[in-house]
C-alpha positions in Angstrom: -54.8 -2.5 9.5 -52.6 -4.5 11.7 -51.1 -2.7 14.8 -48.8 -4.4 17.3 -47.4 -3.5 20.6 -43.8 -4.3 21.5 -42.5 -4.0 25.0 -38.9 -3.7 26.3 -39.2 -4.8 29.9 -37.1 -3.5 32.7 -36.6 -4.0 36.5 -38.4 -0.7 37.4 -39.6 0.7 34.2 -40.4 -0.5 30.6 -41.0 1.0 27.2 -43.6 0.3 24.6 -44.1 1.2 21.0 -47.3 0.8 19.1 -46.5 0.0 15.5 -48.8 0.3 12.4 -47.6 -2.6 10.3 -49.5 -1.3 7.2 -47.9 2.1 7.2 -44.6 1.2 8.8 -44.9 4.0 11.4 -45.0 4.5 15.1 -48.5 5.2 16.6 -47.7 5.6 20.3 -44.6 5.2 22.4 -43.6 5.9 26.0 -41.3 4.8 28.9 -43.4 4.1 32.0 -42.8 2.8 35.5 -43.7 -0.9 35.5 -47.1 -0.5 37.4 -48.1 2.3 35.0 -47.0 0.2 32.0 -49.2 -2.6 33.1 -52.2 -0.2 33.7 -51.6 1.1 30.2 -51.5 -2.4 28.7 -54.6 -3.4 30.5 -56.5 -0.4 29.2 -55.0 0.1 25.7 -57.3 0.0 22.6 -54.6 -0.1 20.0 -53.9 -3.9 19.4 -54.6 -7.4 20.5 -51.1 -8.5 19.5 -48.4 -8.0 22.0 -44.7 -8.9 21.7 -42.3 -8.6 24.6 -38.5 -8.8 24.6 -37.5 -11.9 26.5 -34.7 -12.6 28.8 -32.2 -15.3 27.4 -29.4 -17.1 29.1 -26.0 -16.9 27.7 -24.1 -18.8 30.2 -23.3 -16.0 32.6 -24.4 -15.5 36.0 -27.4 -13.1 36.5 -28.6 -11.0 39.4 -31.7 -9.9 41.1 -32.5 -7.4 38.5 -32.8 -10.1 35.7 -35.3 -12.0 37.8 -37.3 -9.0 38.7 -37.6 -8.2 35.0 -38.9 -11.8 34.4 -41.5 -11.2 36.9 -42.7 -8.1 35.0 -42.7 -10.0 31.8 -44.9 -12.6 33.4 -47.3 -10.0 34.8 -47.8 -8.5 31.3 -48.2 -12.0 29.7 -51.0 -12.7 32.3 -52.9 -9.5 31.4 -52.9 -10.6 27.8 -53.9 -14.1 28.4 -56.7 -12.8 30.5 -57.8 -10.4 27.7 -57.5 -13.1 25.0 -54.7 -11.3 23.4 -51.9 -12.9 21.4 -48.6 -12.5 23.3 -45.1 -13.7 22.2 -41.8 -13.5 23.8 -39.1 -12.3 21.3 -35.5 -12.9 22.0 -32.9 -10.2 21.5 -30.6 -12.4 19.4 -33.3 -12.9 16.8 -33.9 -9.2 16.6 -30.2 -8.4 16.3 -29.7 -10.9 13.5 -32.7 -9.8 11.7 -31.8 -6.0 11.6 -28.0 -6.3 11.6 -27.3 -9.7 10.0 -24.9 -10.4 13.0 -25.1 -12.0 16.4 -22.5 -9.7 17.6 -24.4 -6.6 16.9 -24.8 -4.0 19.9 -27.7 -1.8 20.7 -26.0 1.0 18.8 -25.8 -1.1 15.7 -29.5 -1.9 15.9 -30.3 1.7 16.5 -28.5 2.7 13.3 -30.1 -0.1 11.4 -33.5 1.2 12.3 -32.5 4.9 11.4 -31.1 3.6 8.1 -34.5 1.7 7.3 -37.1 4.1 8.7 -35.5 7.6 8.8 -33.8 10.0 11.1 -35.3 11.3 14.4 -35.2 14.8 13.2 -35.8 17.7 15.6 -38.7 19.3 17.4 -39.1 21.9 14.5 -38.7 19.2 11.9 -39.6 15.8 13.3 -38.6 12.7 11.4 -40.3 9.4 11.5 -38.5 8.3 14.6 -38.8 11.5 16.5 -39.0 11.0 20.2 -37.6 7.5 20.3 -35.1 7.3 23.1 -33.5 4.9 25.5 -35.5 1.7 25.9 -38.0 2.6 23.3 -35.3 1.7 20.6 -35.4 -1.9 21.8 -39.2 -1.8 21.7 -39.0 -0.4 18.2 -36.6 -3.1 17.2 -38.9 -5.8 18.5 -42.0 -4.2 16.7 -40.3 -3.9 13.4 -38.8 -7.4 13.6 -42.2 -8.9 14.3 -43.9 -6.9 11.6 -41.3 -8.0 9.0 -41.2 -11.6 9.9 -44.7 -12.5 10.7 -48.1 -12.3 8.9 -51.7 -11.9 10.1 -52.1 -15.6 9.7 -49.3 -16.3 12.1 -51.0 -14.1 14.6 -54.4 -15.8 14.2 -52.6 -19.1 14.8 -50.9 -17.9 18.0 -54.2 -16.2 19.2 -56.2 -19.4 18.6 -53.7 -21.6 20.4 -53.5 -19.2 23.3 -57.2 -19.0 23.8 -58.0 -22.7 23.4 -55.4 -23.7 26.0 -55.8 -20.6 28.4 -51.9 -20.2 28.5 -49.1 -19.3 26.3 
């Protein structure tokens, strides 16, 4: 049973989703302050395959917050390398094109595509398959489902072997 962890990083907090690829369902999810997210990642027992949304340059000036987020991505990557886990950086544009078939898709379009594909959130009394997903967890879920739908176990073994043999990603 293949489970993956997808992370949506942020300047002060980040979200993760643990996705069961075999059953196409969420196993665990949360939004945590960055230090807590790193502690959770270091101690988690769900998966050895981690995928993190990566910052991309689209020609516009960026601020301090963008660089701070890059630092947190690097810290998560280092934990994975030290543990011998596969780690990949996933660009938002690839996720948007996969889920919405458009480079112009917005977060709301990606969210709707996920609801259309996996079901509604539901309510506390009648929870749906996406119950509890909020805020940055939507981006983490989009990354998880993108990876699940576009890669196989063999791809992951290849990434894991290349990561372990060189000591870096």
